[in-house]
N, C-alpha and C positions, 0 to 999 in steps of 0.2 A: 384868694376864691374864693364869694360869698357864695354862700345859700347850696353851700361845698364838706363836709362833713368827708374823716375816713374813718371810713371803721378795717376793725380787724381781725380775719379768724382764727380764733388760731387750735389747732387737730394736732392729735399722737399721729405718728407714719412709724409703723412698725420696722428697724432694717435685717434687709434680707438675710443678712449672713448674721448679723453680730445678736440680733431677737432682743436688741433693747429699744426701749419708745422713744422717739426723738420729735422735739416738738415741734411742725412748720406752721411760721405766717403768712401772710394774704393782708395784702390789702386793697382794700378798696373805695375808690374815689364814689359816694354819694353825692346826689339832689335830695336839699333839704329845702323844699321851696315853706318853708314857715318859717324855717329854723329853730323847731321847737326842738332838737336834737341835743343833748349837754355829753361833757365828758362822764364815761365810764355807765352811759344810757347801753341795755342790748336790746336792738330795735332788730327790725326785719325790711327786706331791702326785696327786690325785683329786679329785677333784666329790661332795661326797656331801650328805643334806640338811640344813638350815641349823642351824646349833648354837648360832649363838649372831647378834646382829645382823647383826656383824662374818665369823663363819665359816663358811665354805662349802666348804671344801675341808680332805683330814687326810692327814696322810705315811703314805707308803708306803713309802720307805726310802730308806735312803743311798745318795747312787752313788758320792760321796766327801767324806771328810771335807778340812777343812782344816790347810792341813801348818801349823805352829808360827811363830807374827810375822805370820802369812794375819790378816786382819780387822780 
């Protein structure tokens, strides 16, 4: 997919019975018009109209660039 990045959200959720924290992940397919984002970048996205079967988000800005060797 051209002009598309996959953003992974990782969050901690407390298990209701065991009271341990579990990592949960979710993937978002995001439209990156100018193909500026790289692997490991921290980005800000916003919801938009459906652009394809999976893409409903667009890149607003890159908050922090990935360091060399990361990702």
